[in-house]
N, C-alpha and C positions, 0 to 999 in steps of 0.2 A: 115502983123507980128504979131505973136503971141507973148506978151509982159507976163513975168512972172508975177504968183500971188502971194502978198504978202499977209498973214494969221497972222492978230497980237491976240496973246494969251496972259489972263491974268497972271500974277504969279502964282494965283492959277492955274490955267489950265494947265499951265508948271509944275507944282509941281505933280496936279494929274495924267499925264502923266507918267511923271517920275517913280512915284509909282507903274503904272501898267506894266509897262514896265518891272520894277524890279521883279515883282510880277512872272511875265510870265518865268523872266530868272530863277528865284528859283527854279518854277516850274520844268521848264525843268533840272536843276543840279538836283535836287530829284528824277524826271523818269528815268532820266539816270544813276544815282547811284542804283536805285531799279533794274532797269533791268542788272546793270552788277553782282548784287549780285544774281539775280533770273540764270543768264547764269552761273556764278559760280555754284551753286549750282546743275542746271542743269548738268553740265560739274563732277562736284567730287563729290556730294554729300554732305552728312554732314560733314564731313572730311575737305570740301573746306572751311568750315566757321567757326569764332572762335565766343561761347557762344552768344559776343554782336552782332552780326550780323546775327546771325540764329536768336532771339528774337525778333530784327529788321527787319528780311522779315516776320517775323509768325505776326507782330502786322499791318505788309501792310494792311493785308488781312480784318484787323476791325477796320484800320484808313485809307481807302483809300486816304484821302487829305492832309496829314501831315509828317513831317518828323520823322520817329518812331525813328532814332537814339541817341535822348537825353532821348525819354522814355525807352529805352532798357536801356541804362546805369543808371536810376533812378530805375529803377525794380530791376535789379541786384543788385542795391548797398544796395538796402534796404532787399531784402529776401536770398541774398547769392549764389542762384544758380538758374538755370532754372527750376529746381526743386521744389525750394524754392516759385519761382515765380506761379508755377501750384500748388500747393498745399496752396496757401493763399485763404481763402474765398473772394469770391465778395465786402463783405461789408468792407473788409482790402483794396483792389485793387483799389477802386472806391475812396481812401484816396491820392495817387498817382497822383498829379498834370498833367493831360494830358489822364487820365484814366478815361474813360466812364463809365455807364452802359452797352453800346456794345460791346467795349473791354475786360469788368471783364467778360462778361457773355463768351464771344467766348474761353477766355481762361480757364474756367469752361469746358466748348464745349469740347476743347483741353484733357483735363484732363480723364474729362469720357471716349471719344474714345481710350484713351491709357490703361484705365482700362478694358473697354470690350476688346480689343485685347489681351490683356494681356491671359484675362480668355477664351476666345471662344478656344472652340477647333476644332484643324487642324487635317490631317493626321496625322501628327509626334506625338502628342500627346493625340489621341483619344481614348485610351487606357489606364488604369492604373494596371498592372498586379504583381507591387512587391511595395514595400515601398522607394525604390530608384524610381522608378517612380514617386509616389506621391510626394516625396523630391524633386526633380526636377522641379515642375510642380511647386510648390506653393513657395519655392525660389524666383523667381523673382517677384513673387506678391506682396509678403509681407515682403521683407528683407528691403527694404526703407519707410515703414511707420514709423510714428513717433508717433502713439499711436496703443495699444492694436486692432486689429480687427478678427473675427474671419470668416472662409469660409467653405463651405457646398460643398463637390460634393458627385453627387449623379450618382452612377453606377448600370449599367444592369447585368445579368446572363454570358455576356460574359466579362465585364471588360471594355464596353464603355461608355464614359461619358455622361450623358445623362445633366447634368445641372451641374452648378459651379458656385456658387456667396457666396456675403458677405450677413452673418445673425447678425453681431452685430458690435457694434462699439464702442469703452470705451475711455480711459485715456491712459496716458504713463505708468501704470502699473496694471491697471484693466480692467478686461470687462465684463458687465453682460449681459450672451444670457441664452434665456428660453429653456429648454430641450422638450418642450411640442412642441414650433415651430418648431424647427431642426426634431422633429418626424413627425408633419403636413406636414412640405416643402417634407421629404424620402418617405411619404404615398403617397401624392399629382403625386412625379414624377413616382409610380409603380416602384420604384429601387428595386433592392435586395442586393444592399450597398450602404456604404457612408464611406468618407473620410474626417475627421475633420482637420481644421487648422488653427492654431492663432500663432499670433507672440510674441516676448517681447521684445520689441523697447530697452526696458530701461535696459537689463539684458543679459544671457546665454540661450542657446536652452533648456535648463534642466526644465524638469516639477515641478513645486512644488506640494505641497501637497494638495493645492484645486484643482491642472488640473487634480490628478491622480482621486481625489473624484467625481467631474464632470464625468469624465471620466467612470467612472465603473456605474456611475447612467444611463448617456446616454445610453451607452451598456448593460445592462437592461434594458432600455426603448423602446430602438430597436428592441429588442428580442423579448419583447411580440408582436409586429407585426412583427415578423418572416424579420427582415431588420439586416443585418449583420454590424456592425463598424469595418471596415476592417482593418484602422488604423487613427491614431491622429497624425499631423505633427506639431513641433513646429518650427518656423523659428528665426534666429536671427543673425544679422549680416553676413548674405552671408550663416549660416549652417544652420543644420536642426537638430533636434530627432525625430523619430520615437516609438511611443509607442508598434507597434507590432514588430519591430527588438528587442529595448528594453526587451521585457517580462511583459509592463507595462499594456497590455493590461489581463483581465480576461479570463481564459479556459473555 
C-alpha cells in the first residue's frame, strides 16, 4: 500500500516558491497582453492602437523581458508625443528610468529609418518635373523639423532623382551651409540640375534677404560647373514657397 509522502518545507522555501510562481504568473500576463496588442495591430493596423499602445508595442523589441506599458506612459509624459520621443537624443532618453542604452539606440534607429524611408525615391516620386513636384516632395520631409535643415536633391537630364539628402542642420532660426560643399556633392553625383530645400520652423515659408543672397551665390557657383539650380524650396508649417515660381531665381 502506497502511503502519501509528506515533504516539510521551511517558511523561507515556501516564500521563494510563491515568489517564483508569482513571477511566472506575471510573465504570462505580460506575454498575453503583448500577444493581444500584436494581433490587434496585425488585424487593424496602426489605427487599432492609441499612441501609448503603439509605443508600448514598439518597445517590446528593445526590452523583451519587461512590461513596457509604464515606460510608454513615462516617455509620452516627458516628450509629449511619439514624434517628441523619436526626436529625443539618446543621451536624454537614457535618463528616463527603465530606458537603457539598447532601447535608446533602438529608438534612434527607428528615427533614422523613417528619414531614409521618406527621402528614398520610389516610382511615384522618381522624377521632378515642376516646382509643384519639388514642393510636394519636401513638405513631408521638413514640415515637422524643429531646427532649420538644408536638403539637396540631384537630378539627371530627364529630371530623375539621383540622390537626395541632408547637407546641413542648424538652430531654430538659422543654419550655416557651405556653397562649396553643395557644389562638390552635385559634381560627384554627375547631375545636370539640383533642387535646394530648407525649412523655417519658427516662421513663414517666405525667403529672407539672406535666403535670396545665398541662393543667388549658389546659382552662380553651380552655373560655373554647368549645373542648373532648378529651384529652392522653403517649407514652413505644411506650406512651401518656390523660388522658381516666385521669380526669385536669376535669369
